[in-house]
C-alpha positions as a Markdown table, in Angstrom:
| # | Residue | x | y | z |
|---|---|---|---|---|
| 1 | Met | -9.5 | 10.3 | 24.2 |
| 2 | Phe | -9.0 | 11.9 | 27.8 |
| 3 | Lys | -11.3 | 14.4 | 29.3 |
| 4 | Leu | -10.6 | 16.4 | 32.0 |
| 5 | Pro | -13.5 | 16.3 | 34.9 |
| 6 | Phe | -16.1 | 19.5 | 34.6 |
| 7 | Glu | -15.1 | 20.5 | 38.1 |
| 8 | Thr | -11.5 | 20.8 | 37.1 |
| 9 | Leu | -12.5 | 22.9 | 33.7 |
| 10 | Leu | -14.6 | 24.9 | 35.7 |
| 11 | Gly | -12.1 | 25.8 | 37.9 |
| 12 | Phe | -10.1 | 27.2 | 34.8 |
| 13 | Arg | -12.9 | 28.7 | 33.6 |
| 14 | Tyr | -13.6 | 30.6 | 36.5 |
| 15 | Thr | -9.9 | 31.5 | 37.1 |
| 16 | Arg | -10.1 | 33.9 | 34.1 |
| 17 | Ala | -11.2 | 37.0 | 34.1 |
| 18 | Lys | -14.0 | 38.8 | 32.5 |
| 19 | Arg | -15.6 | 42.2 | 32.6 |
| 20 | Arg | -18.4 | 42.1 | 35.3 |
| 21 | Asn | -15.7 | 40.6 | 37.6 |
| 22 | Gly | -12.4 | 42.4 | 37.2 |
| 23 | Phe | -12.1 | 43.5 | 40.4 |
| 24 | Ile | -12.1 | 40.0 | 41.8 |
| 25 | Ser | -9.5 | 38.9 | 39.4 |
| 26 | Phe | -7.5 | 41.5 | 40.4 |
| 27 | Ile | -7.6 | 40.4 | 43.5 |
| 28 | Ser | -6.7 | 36.9 | 42.3 |
| 29 | Leu | -3.7 | 38.3 | 40.4 |
| 30 | Ser | -2.7 | 40.0 | 43.8 |
| 31 | Ser | -2.6 | 36.9 | 45.5 |
| 32 | Met | -0.6 | 35.0 | 43.2 |
| 33 | Leu | 1.9 | 37.4 | 42.9 |
| 34 | Gly | 2.1 | 37.8 | 47.0 |
| 35 | Ile | 2.4 | 34.0 | 46.8 |
| 36 | Gly | 5.6 | 34.3 | 44.4 |
| 37 | Leu | 6.8 | 37.3 | 46.1 |
| 38 | Gly | 6.9 | 35.0 | 49.2 |
| 39 | Val | 7.9 | 32.2 | 47.7 |
| 40 | Ala | 10.8 | 34.0 | 46.1 |
| 41 | Ala | 12.1 | 35.9 | 49.1 |
| 42 | Leu | 11.9 | 32.3 | 51.0 |
| 43 | Ile | 13.9 | 30.9 | 48.6 |
| 44 | Thr | 16.5 | 33.4 | 48.0 |
| 45 | Ile | 17.3 | 34.1 | 51.7 |
| 46 | Met | 17.5 | 30.6 | 52.8 |
| 47 | Ser | 20.2 | 29.9 | 50.3 |
| 48 | Ile | 22.1 | 33.3 | 51.5 |
| 49 | Met | 22.0 | 31.7 | 55.2 |
| 50 | Asn | 23.0 | 28.7 | 53.9 |
| 51 | Gly | 26.1 | 30.1 | 52.1 |
| 52 | Phe | 27.2 | 32.5 | 55.0 |
| 53 | Gln | 26.7 | 29.2 | 57.1 |
| 54 | Ser | 29.3 | 27.2 | 54.7 |
| 55 | Glu | 31.4 | 30.3 | 53.9 |
| 56 | Leu | 31.9 | 30.8 | 57.7 |
| 57 | Arg | 32.9 | 27.0 | 58.2 |
| 58 | Asp | 34.9 | 26.5 | 55.4 |
| 59 | Arg | 37.1 | 29.6 | 56.2 |
| 60 | Ile | 36.9 | 28.5 | 60.3 |
| 61 | Leu | 37.9 | 24.7 | 58.7 |
| 62 | Gly | 40.7 | 26.7 | 56.9 |
| 63 | Met | 42.6 | 27.2 | 59.9 |
| 64 | Thr | 41.7 | 24.6 | 61.9 |
| 65 | Ala | 41.1 | 20.9 | 62.4 |
| 66 | His | 38.3 | 19.0 | 62.2 |
| 67 | Met | 39.0 | 17.3 | 65.6 |
| 68 | Asn | 41.8 | 17.5 | 68.8 |
| 69 | Leu | 42.6 | 15.0 | 70.8 |
| 70 | Ser | 44.3 | 15.9 | 74.5 |
| 71 | Glu | 44.5 | 14.5 | 77.8 |
| 72 | Ser | 43.1 | 15.2 | 81.2 |
| 73 | Asn | 45.4 | 18.1 | 81.5 |
| 74 | Asp | 45.3 | 19.8 | 77.8 |
| 75 | Arg | 48.9 | 18.6 | 77.4 |
| 76 | Leu | 49.1 | 15.7 | 75.5 |
| 77 | Thr | 52.2 | 13.1 | 75.8 |
| 78 | His | 53.7 | 10.6 | 73.2 |
| 79 | Trp | 52.5 | 12.4 | 70.3 |
| 80 | Pro | 54.4 | 10.3 | 67.8 |
| 81 | Glu | 52.6 | 7.5 | 69.1 |
| 82 | Leu | 48.9 | 8.8 | 69.0 |
| 83 | Tyr | 50.3 | 9.8 | 65.3 |
| 84 | Glu | 51.2 | 6.6 | 64.1 |
| 85 | Met | 47.6 | 5.6 | 65.5 |
| 86 | Val | 44.9 | 8.2 | 63.6 |
| 87 | Lys | 46.4 | 7.8 | 60.5 |
| 88 | Ser | 45.9 | 4.1 | 60.1 |
| 89 | Ile | 42.1 | 5.0 | 60.7 |
| 90 | Pro | 40.9 | 4.9 | 56.3 |
| 91 | Glu | 38.7 | 8.3 | 57.6 |
| 92 | Val | 41.6 | 10.6 | 59.3 |
| 93 | Thr | 43.8 | 12.4 | 56.4 |
| 94 | Gly | 45.9 | 14.4 | 58.3 |
| 95 | Ala | 46.8 | 15.3 | 61.7 |
| 96 | Ala | 49.0 | 17.4 | 63.0 |
| 97 | Pro | 50.4 | 18.7 | 67.0 |
| 98 | Asn | 49.6 | 21.4 | 68.3 |
| 99 | Ile | 50.5 | 24.2 | 71.0 |
| 100 | Thr | 47.9 | 27.6 | 71.3 |
| 101 | Glu | 47.7 | 29.8 | 74.3 |
| 102 | Gln | 47.0 | 32.9 | 75.0 |
| 103 | Gly | 49.8 | 36.1 | 74.2 |
| 104 | Met | 50.4 | 39.5 | 73.7 |
| 105 | Leu | 52.5 | 41.6 | 71.2 |
| 106 | Thr | 53.7 | 44.9 | 71.5 |
| 107 | Asn | 55.7 | 46.6 | 68.8 |
| 108 | Asp | 56.4 | 50.4 | 69.5 |
| 109 | Gln | 53.8 | 51.7 | 71.8 |
| 110 | Arg | 51.5 | 49.2 | 70.2 |
| 111 | Val | 49.7 | 46.3 | 72.0 |
| 112 | Lys | 47.7 | 43.1 | 71.0 |
| 113 | Gly | 46.5 | 40.6 | 72.6 |
| 114 | Val | 46.5 | 37.8 | 70.6 |
| 115 | Met | 46.3 | 33.5 | 70.4 |
| 116 | Val | 49.6 | 32.0 | 69.2 |
| 117 | Arg | 48.9 | 29.3 | 67.9 |
| 118 | Gly | 52.7 | 26.7 | 68.1 |
| 119 | Val | 52.9 | 24.2 | 64.7 |
| 120 | Leu | 55.2 | 22.3 | 62.7 |
| 121 | Pro | 55.2 | 23.0 | 59.5 |
| 122 | Glu | 55.7 | 19.9 | 57.8 |
| 123 | Tyr | 52.9 | 18.6 | 59.6 |
| 124 | Glu | 50.5 | 21.5 | 59.9 |
| 125 | Gln | 50.0 | 21.3 | 56.1 |
| 126 | Gln | 47.9 | 18.1 | 56.5 |
| 127 | Val | 44.6 | 19.8 | 58.3 |
| 128 | Ser | 45.1 | 23.1 | 57.9 |
| 129 | Asp | 45.1 | 25.7 | 54.7 |
| 130 | Val | 47.7 | 28.3 | 55.9 |
| 131 | Asp | 50.2 | 27.9 | 53.5 |
| 132 | Gly | 47.8 | 28.3 | 50.7 |
| 133 | Lys | 46.2 | 31.7 | 52.1 |
| 134 | Met | 49.6 | 33.1 | 52.8 |
| 135 | Ile | 49.8 | 36.9 | 51.3 |
| 136 | Val | 54.0 | 36.8 | 52.1 |
| 137 | Gly | 56.4 | 34.5 | 52.8 |
| 138 | Lys | 55.5 | 30.3 | 53.2 |
| 139 | Leu | 54.9 | 28.1 | 56.3 |
| 140 | Ala | 58.0 | 26.3 | 56.1 |
| 141 | Asp | 59.9 | 29.9 | 56.1 |
| 142 | Leu | 59.5 | 28.6 | 60.4 |
| 143 | Lys | 62.9 | 27.0 | 61.8 |
| 144 | Ala | 62.9 | 25.8 | 65.1 |
| 145 | Lys | 65.2 | 28.2 | 67.7 |
| 146 | Glu | 65.2 | 31.2 | 65.1 |
| 147 | Tyr | 62.0 | 32.6 | 66.8 |
| 148 | Ser | 60.4 | 33.3 | 64.0 |
| 149 | Ile | 56.4 | 34.6 | 63.6 |
| 150 | Ile | 53.5 | 34.6 | 61.3 |
| 151 | Leu | 50.9 | 37.1 | 61.8 |
| 152 | Gly | 47.5 | 37.7 | 60.3 |
| 153 | Ala | 47.1 | 40.5 | 57.5 |
| 154 | Glu | 45.3 | 42.8 | 60.0 |
| 155 | Leu | 47.0 | 42.0 | 63.2 |
| 156 | Ala | 50.0 | 43.1 | 61.1 |
| 157 | Leu | 48.8 | 46.1 | 60.7 |
| 158 | Ser | 47.6 | 47.1 | 63.4 |
| 159 | Leu | 51.2 | 46.4 | 64.9 |
| 160 | Gly | 52.8 | 48.6 | 61.9 |
| 161 | Val | 55.0 | 45.6 | 61.2 |
| 162 | Ser | 55.6 | 44.0 | 58.0 |
| 163 | Val | 58.3 | 41.0 | 56.9 |
| 164 | Gly | 61.5 | 41.4 | 58.6 |
| 165 | Asp | 60.2 | 43.7 | 61.3 |
| 166 | Lys | 60.7 | 42.6 | 65.0 |
| 167 | Val | 57.7 | 42.1 | 67.3 |
| 168 | Thr | 57.9 | 41.4 | 71.1 |
| 169 | Leu | 55.6 | 38.6 | 72.7 |
| 170 | Leu | 54.7 | 38.4 | 76.4 |
| 171 | Ala | 53.5 | 34.9 | 77.6 |
| 172 | Pro | 51.6 | 34.3 | 80.6 |
| 173 | Gln | 53.1 | 31.6 | 82.2 |
| 174 | Gly | 55.9 | 33.3 | 84.1 |
| 175 | Ser | 59.3 | 33.1 | 85.3 |
| 176 | Val | 60.1 | 32.9 | 89.4 |
| 177 | Ser | 62.7 | 35.8 | 90.1 |
| 178 | Pro | 63.3 | 37.4 | 94.2 |
| 179 | Met | 61.0 | 40.3 | 92.5 |
| 180 | Gly | 58.3 | 37.4 | 91.9 |
| 181 | Ile | 57.1 | 36.5 | 89.3 |
| 182 | Val | 58.0 | 37.9 | 86.0 |
| 183 | Pro | 56.8 | 37.4 | 82.4 |
| 184 | Arg | 57.9 | 35.7 | 79.7 |
| 185 | Ile | 59.5 | 38.2 | 77.2 |
| 186 | Lys | 61.2 | 36.9 | 73.7 |
| 187 | Arg | 61.4 | 39.0 | 70.4 |
| 188 | Phe | 60.8 | 37.6 | 67.5 |
| 189 | Thr | 61.1 | 38.4 | 63.7 |
| 190 | Val | 58.1 | 38.1 | 61.4 |
| 191 | Val | 58.7 | 36.6 | 58.5 |
| 192 | Gly | 55.6 | 36.0 | 56.7 |
| 193 | Met | 51.6 | 37.1 | 56.7 |
| 194 | Phe | 48.8 | 35.5 | 55.8 |
| 195 | Lys | 45.0 | 36.7 | 55.3 |
| 196 | Ala | 42.3 | 33.9 | 55.5 |
| 197 | Gly | 39.6 | 36.3 | 54.5 |
| 198 | Met | 37.9 | 35.6 | 58.4 |
| 199 | Tyr | 38.5 | 39.2 | 60.0 |
| 200 | Glu | 38.9 | 37.0 | 63.6 |
| 201 | Tyr | 42.1 | 35.0 | 62.5 |
| 202 | Asp | 43.1 | 37.8 | 60.3 |
| 203 | Ser | 43.4 | 40.1 | 63.4 |
| 204 | Gly | 44.2 | 37.7 | 66.0 |
| 205 | Leu | 46.2 | 34.9 | 65.1 |
| 206 | Ala | 49.7 | 34.8 | 65.2 |
| 207 | Leu | 51.9 | 31.2 | 64.2 |
| 208 | Ile | 55.2 | 29.9 | 66.0 |
| 209 | His | 56.8 | 27.2 | 65.9 |
| 210 | Leu | 56.5 | 24.2 | 67.8 |
| 211 | Glu | 59.7 | 24.2 | 69.3 |
| 212 | Asp | 59.5 | 27.5 | 70.0 |
| 213 | Ala | 56.0 | 27.7 | 71.7 |
| 214 | Lys | 57.6 | 24.7 | 73.9 |
| 215 | Lys | 59.9 | 26.7 | 75.3 |
| 216 | Ile | 58.0 | 30.1 | 75.6 |
| 217 | Phe | 54.5 | 28.7 | 77.2 |
| 218 | Lys | 56.6 | 25.7 | 79.2 |
| 219 | Tyr | 55.9 | 22.4 | 77.6 |
| 220 | Asp | 58.7 | 20.8 | 78.2 |
| 221 | Asp | 58.3 | 17.6 | 75.6 |
| 222 | Glu | 54.9 | 18.3 | 75.6 |
| 223 | Val | 52.0 | 19.2 | 73.0 |
| 224 | Gly | 48.7 | 20.6 | 73.7 |
| 225 | Val | 46.5 | 18.6 | 71.0 |
| 226 | Leu | 46.6 | 16.5 | 67.8 |
| 227 | Gln | 44.4 | 17.8 | 65.2 |
| 228 | Leu | 42.5 | 15.9 | 63.1 |
| 229 | Lys | 42.0 | 16.3 | 59.5 |
| 230 | Leu | 38.5 | 14.1 | 58.2 |
| 231 | Leu | 37.6 | 13.0 | 54.8 |
| 232 | Asp | 34.0 | 13.7 | 55.8 |
| 233 | Met | 33.9 | 16.7 | 58.2 |
| 234 | Phe | 30.2 | 14.7 | 59.1 |
| 235 | Asp | 32.2 | 11.9 | 60.0 |
| 236 | Leu | 32.7 | 12.5 | 63.7 |
| 237 | Gly | 30.9 | 9.5 | 65.5 |
| 238 | Arg | 33.1 | 6.9 | 63.3 |
| 239 | Val | 36.1 | 8.6 | 64.1 |
| 240 | Arg | 35.7 | 8.8 | 67.4 |
| 241 | Asn | 34.2 | 5.0 | 68.1 |
| 242 | Ala | 37.4 | 4.5 | 66.0 |
| 243 | Ile | 39.6 | 6.1 | 68.4 |
| 244 | Ala | 38.0 | 4.6 | 71.3 |
| 245 | Gln | 38.6 | 0.9 | 70.0 |
| 246 | Lys | 42.3 | 1.8 | 69.4 |
| 247 | Ala | 43.3 | 4.4 | 72.0 |
| 248 | Glu | 45.5 | 2.8 | 75.2 |
| 249 | Ser | 45.1 | 5.6 | 77.1 |
| 250 | Thr | 41.9 | 8.0 | 78.2 |
| 251 | Leu | 41.0 | 10.7 | 75.3 |
| 252 | Tyr | 39.3 | 13.6 | 75.4 |
| 253 | Met | 38.3 | 14.1 | 72.1 |
| 254 | Arg | 36.7 | 17.7 | 71.0 |
| 255 | Asp | 35.4 | 18.4 | 67.2 |
| 256 | Trp | 34.8 | 21.5 | 65.8 |
| 257 | Thr | 30.8 | 21.2 | 66.0 |
| 258 | Gln | 31.7 | 21.2 | 69.9 |
| 259 | Gln | 34.6 | 24.1 | 69.4 |
| 260 | His | 32.4 | 26.0 | 67.4 |
| 261 | Ala | 28.8 | 25.4 | 68.7 |
| 262 | Asn | 27.2 | 28.5 | 69.9 |
| 263 | Phe | 28.1 | 29.9 | 67.0 |
| 264 | Phe | 26.4 | 27.4 | 64.4 |
| 265 | Lys | 23.7 | 27.2 | 66.6 |
| 266 | Ala | 23.2 | 31.2 | 66.4 |
| 267 | Ile | 23.1 | 31.0 | 62.7 |
| 268 | Glu | 20.6 | 27.7 | 62.2 |
| 269 | Met | 18.4 | 29.8 | 64.7 |
| 270 | Glu | 18.9 | 32.8 | 62.7 |
| 271 | Lys | 18.0 | 31.0 | 59.7 |
| 272 | Arg | 14.6 | 29.4 | 61.4 |
| 273 | Met | 13.4 | 32.6 | 62.9 |
| 274 | Met | 14.1 | 34.2 | 58.6 |
| 275 | Phe | 12.0 | 31.4 | 57.9 |
| 276 | Ile | 9.2 | 32.2 | 60.0 |
| 277 | Val | 9.1 | 35.7 | 59.2 |
| 278 | Leu | 9.1 | 35.8 | 55.7 |
| 279 | Ala | 6.8 | 32.8 | 55.4 |
| 280 | Leu | 4.1 | 34.9 | 57.2 |
| 281 | Ile | 4.2 | 37.0 | 53.4 |
| 282 | Ile | 3.3 | 33.8 | 51.9 |
| 283 | Met | 0.3 | 33.2 | 54.7 |
| 284 | Val | -0.6 | 36.9 | 54.1 |
| 285 | Ala | -1.4 | 36.1 | 50.3 |
| 286 | Ala | -2.9 | 32.5 | 51.4 |
| 287 | Phe | -5.6 | 34.8 | 53.0 |
| 288 | Asn | -6.3 | 37.0 | 49.9 |
| 289 | Ile | -7.6 | 33.8 | 48.8 |
| 290 | Val | -9.8 | 33.3 | 51.2 |
| 291 | Ser | -11.0 | 36.2 | 50.8 |
| 292 | Thr | -10.9 | 36.4 | 46.7 |
| 293 | Met | -12.9 | 32.9 | 46.7 |
| 294 | Val | -15.6 | 34.3 | 49.0 |
| 295 | Met | -16.2 | 37.1 | 46.9 |
| 296 | Val | -15.9 | 34.4 | 43.7 |
| 297 | Val | -18.6 | 32.1 | 45.8 |
| 298 | Thr | -20.8 | 35.5 | 46.4 |
| 299 | Asp | -20.5 | 35.9 | 43.1 |
| 300 | Lys | -21.5 | 32.7 | 41.4 |
| 301 | Gln | -24.7 | 32.2 | 43.6 |
| 302 | Lys | -26.5 | 31.6 | 40.5 |
| 303 | Asp | -23.9 | 29.1 | 38.7 |
| 304 | Ile | -23.7 | 27.1 | 41.7 |
| 305 | Ala | -27.6 | 26.6 | 42.2 |
| 306 | Val | -27.9 | 26.0 | 38.3 |
| 307 | Leu | -25.0 | 23.1 | 38.7 |
| 308 | Arg | -26.6 | 21.9 | 42.0 |
| 309 | Thr | -30.3 | 21.7 | 40.6 |
| 310 | Ile | -28.8 | 19.8 | 37.1 |
| 311 | Gly | -27.3 | 17.4 | 39.4 |
| 312 | Ala | -24.0 | 18.3 | 40.3 |
| 313 | Ser | -23.1 | 16.8 | 44.2 |
| 314 | Pro | -21.5 | 19.4 | 47.2 |
| 315 | Met | -18.5 | 17.6 | 46.9 |
| 316 | Ser | -18.5 | 18.7 | 43.2 |
| 317 | Ile | -19.2 | 21.8 | 43.9 |
| 318 | Gln | -16.0 | 22.0 | 46.0 |
| 319 | Arg | -13.5 | 20.3 | 44.0 |
| 320 | Ile | -14.2 | 23.4 | 41.8 |
| 321 | Phe | -13.7 | 26.0 | 43.8 |
| 322 | Ile | -10.6 | 24.4 | 45.3 |
| 323 | Val | -9.7 | 23.9 | 41.7 |
| 324 | Gln | -10.0 | 27.6 | 41.7 |
| 325 | Gly | -7.8 | 28.5 | 44.1 |
| 326 | Leu | -4.8 | 26.2 | 43.6 |
| 327 | Ile | -4.6 | 27.7 | 40.3 |
| 328 | Ile | -3.8 | 30.6 | 41.8 |
| 329 | Gly | -1.3 | 29.2 | 44.5 |
| 330 | Ile | 0.7 | 27.1 | 42.4 |
| 331 | Ile | 1.1 | 29.7 | 39.7 |
| 332 | Gly | 2.1 | 32.0 | 42.3 |
| 333 | Ser | 4.5 | 29.3 | 43.4 |
| 334 | Leu | 6.0 | 28.6 | 40.0 |
| 335 | Leu | 6.5 | 32.3 | 39.4 |
| 336 | Gly | 8.0 | 32.4 | 42.8 |
| 337 | Leu | 10.3 | 29.3 | 42.3 |
| 338 | Ala | 11.6 | 30.6 | 38.8 |
| 339 | Gly | 12.4 | 33.7 | 40.4 |
| 340 | Gly | 14.0 | 32.2 | 43.9 |
| 341 | Ile | 16.3 | 29.9 | 42.2 |
| 342 | Ser | 17.1 | 32.5 | 39.8 |
| 343 | Leu | 18.2 | 35.0 | 42.6 |
| 344 | Ala | 19.9 | 32.4 | 44.5 |
| 345 | Leu | 22.0 | 31.0 | 41.4 |
| 346 | Asn | 23.2 | 34.9 | 40.5 |
| 347 | Ile | 22.8 | 36.9 | 44.1 |
| 348 | Asp | 26.9 | 37.1 | 43.5 |
| 349 | Val | 26.3 | 39.2 | 41.0 |
| 350 | Ile | 23.4 | 40.8 | 41.5 |
| 351 | Val | 24.6 | 42.1 | 45.0 |
| 352 | Pro | 28.0 | 43.9 | 43.7 |
| 353 | Phe | 26.0 | 45.5 | 40.8 |
| 354 | Ile | 23.7 | 47.1 | 43.8 |
| 355 | Glu | 26.9 | 48.1 | 46.0 |
| 356 | Gln | 28.3 | 49.9 | 42.9 |
| 357 | Met | 25.6 | 51.5 | 41.8 |
| 358 | Leu | 24.7 | 52.8 | 45.0 |
| 359 | Gly | 28.1 | 53.4 | 46.1 |
| 360 | Val | 27.4 | 51.1 | 49.6 |
| 361 | His | 28.7 | 48.3 | 51.3 |
| 362 | Phe | 26.7 | 45.7 | 53.0 |
| 363 | Phe | 28.8 | 43.5 | 54.7 |
| 364 | Pro | 31.7 | 44.9 | 56.2 |
| 365 | Ala | 34.6 | 42.4 | 56.5 |
| 366 | Asp | 35.2 | 43.7 | 60.2 |
| 367 | Ile | 31.8 | 42.9 | 61.2 |
| 368 | Tyr | 30.1 | 40.2 | 59.2 |
| 369 | Tyr | 33.4 | 37.9 | 59.1 |
| 370 | Ile | 32.9 | 37.8 | 55.1 |
| 371 | Ser | 32.7 | 40.6 | 52.5 |
| 372 | Ala | 30.8 | 38.9 | 49.9 |
| 373 | Val | 27.0 | 37.5 | 49.8 |
| 374 | Pro | 27.4 | 33.9 | 49.5 |
| 375 | Ser | 24.5 | 32.0 | 48.4 |
| 376 | Glu | 24.4 | 27.6 | 48.1 |
| 377 | Leu | 20.8 | 26.8 | 46.8 |
| 378 | His | 19.9 | 23.4 | 48.8 |
| 379 | Trp | 16.9 | 21.8 | 46.7 |
| 380 | Asp | 15.6 | 20.4 | 50.3 |
| 381 | Asp | 14.8 | 23.9 | 50.8 |
| 382 | Val | 12.9 | 24.5 | 47.6 |
| 383 | Trp | 11.1 | 21.8 | 47.8 |
| 384 | Leu | 10.2 | 22.7 | 51.5 |
| 385 | Val | 9.0 | 26.0 | 50.6 |
| 386 | Ser | 7.0 | 25.2 | 47.4 |
| 387 | Gly | 5.0 | 22.9 | 49.7 |
| 388 | Leu | 4.5 | 25.2 | 52.4 |
| 389 | Ala | 3.2 | 27.3 | 49.7 |
| 390 | Phe | 0.4 | 24.4 | 48.4 |
| 391 | Val | -0.5 | 23.6 | 51.4 |
| 392 | Leu | -1.0 | 27.3 | 52.7 |
| 393 | Thr | -3.0 | 27.5 | 50.0 |
| 394 | Leu | -4.8 | 24.3 | 50.1 |
| 395 | Leu | -6.0 | 25.1 | 53.4 |
| 396 | Ala | -6.8 | 29.2 | 52.2 |
| 397 | Thr | -9.6 | 27.0 | 49.5 |
| 398 | Leu | -11.6 | 25.1 | 52.2 |
| 399 | Tyr | -13.8 | 27.3 | 53.8 |
| 400 | Pro | -14.7 | 29.1 | 50.6 |
| 401 | Ala | -15.3 | 25.9 | 48.8 |
| 402 | Trp | -17.1 | 24.4 | 52.1 |
| 403 | Arg | -19.2 | 27.5 | 51.6 |
| 404 | Ala | -20.4 | 27.5 | 48.1 |
| 405 | Ser | -21.2 | 23.7 | 48.5 |
| 406 | Lys | -23.6 | 24.7 | 51.7 |
| 407 | Thr | -25.9 | 27.1 | 48.8 |
| 408 | Gln | -29.2 | 26.3 | 48.6 |
| 409 | Pro | -30.6 | 26.5 | 45.2 |
| 410 | Ala | -34.3 | 27.3 | 45.8 |
| 411 | Glu | -32.7 | 30.4 | 48.1 |
| 412 | Ala | -30.6 | 31.4 | 45.2 |
| 413 | Leu | -33.0 | 31.2 | 42.3 |
| 414 | Arg | -35.6 | 33.1 | 44.5 |
| 415 | Tyr | -35.8 | 36.3 | 42.8 |
| 416 | Glu | -34.7 | 35.4 | 39.8 |
């Protein structure tokens, strides 16, 4: 029959509360709860940061493509041939030409600077989910030479227009006249509105037909870029190599990680900072374990002396107190894991309940881009937090255990 080593049994026994060391047991309990709180908070916050990053990435890429191809002058000629070439690459699931320029929309006395995107509706559906985000009208309502326009919901609200109203587009590419350079002005009819769920797009993006964009922004027979949608958004290196091998001319490739590099780096940096800050909770609880174990060692001087007298080695004494400290840390970590995983998986229910109860809104969409609290639990984060808690707990037990192993039986039993 399998029996536990006596060091493990003694470690378990010292962990249990007794009358004469109830205060020590209270400190052990507080250390255990501190580690549990730190682990739960760290798992929950990292899951929220993961969800926040994933949600923003999906919303950004829902309105744009994974990769853009252009030439040296930020223009692209002969895009149909390039379209056929990239579509032959297995990793590319869709492609669409695009013209993106800055402009200004006006209605009565209301003026709004916008990003104007010229698209071909039949191609745009391959690279973006604009059609699925339409709240009025559809992308196919954009017709060539009819000068129709689709606005973000917030943009339409700020201009005070709805479907059927007219807006005026001012393009910076002016026309030369005897009076100098005059901005190009064209009246458009609003045929639809979309709501991407991201304030930046909803308040500052307008869609027009590609042929109309060519005339307004003087593109002749060129387009701005060819957008690509990939089977795997992270498989950028393979697609770059495939395009470089097949392309007959020099192309400039810019992917989503470059277009929004600073944005995602800021989120990643914030995630790391939150990890460091919340890890301090676990470190404080680990320091509590140090103080607890030192008090236990002092309280158990006689027991240690007796064990040494009957033949226990200094290494066995160390193991006893390491086991006791690890029990505190492991139980606290397990409690934290259960609490953190439960919170991370149910944050979408908990936060709305708290908001409704307090009558507040934690994440206004115009400030935080999204209005709900997302959560995405990554198991590698769970193992990382668990490993951190275990290592800190182990380190916290080393000094008290070493101090216990240095106890001299004769000194401890001198006055007994």
